[in-house]
C-alpha positions, -999 to 999 in steps of 0.1 A, spaced: -673 -781 548 -700 -775 525 -694 -765 489 -709 -731 496 -680 -725 521 -659 -724 491 -651 -692 471 -675 -684 443 -701 -711 454 -733 -698 467 -763 -719 480 -778 -720 444 -747 -734 427 -742 -758 456 -776 -772 451 -769 -775 414 -738 -793 420 -754 -816 446 -780 -824 420 -754 -840 398 -738 -859 426 -710 -835 437 -713 -829 475 -679 -825 487 -648 -803 477 -629 -837 470 -655 -848 446 -656 -814 428 -617 -813 427 -616 -849 414 -642 -842 386 -628 -809 376 -644 -777 365 -649 -787 328 -665 -819 337 -687 -805 364 -699 -777 339 -706 -804 312 -727 -824 336 -745 -792 348 -752 -784 311 -773 -816 309 -797 -800 333 -798 -765 321 -782 -736 308 -745 -727 320 -722 -701 313 -684 -693 313 -686 -673 344 -702 -705 362 -671 -725 347 -647 -700 361 -665 -699 395 -661 -737 399 -625 -735 388 -619 -708 413 -635 -728 438 -613 -758 431 -582 -735 433 -598 -719 465 -596 -684 450 -622 -658 437 -627 -665 400 -616 -630 391 -581 -640 401 -580 -666 374 -555 -654 347 -569 -644 312 -548 -672 296 -563 -697 322 -598 -686 316 -593 -689 278 -578 -724 283 -609 -734 304 -632 -719 278 -615 -738 250 -616 -770 269 -654 -765 276 -660 -758 240 -640 -788 229 -656 -815 252 
């Protein structure tokens, strides 16, 4: 399974993730969404929607299904890293 087979991950984000050494779902899940975004941030701009997209991919759900409280917790974790 390629990363782009996961919800929320298109070919562009897959390529970005590959560029930071994340090639499989297992690697993405192990690293986690906040760490993945932090690594991506070193190579260019990121946004909260990309963070939520990655978290949704890890959970195997559309990012819109992540609760507001969970999105706020992710946002806070991203800002405090």
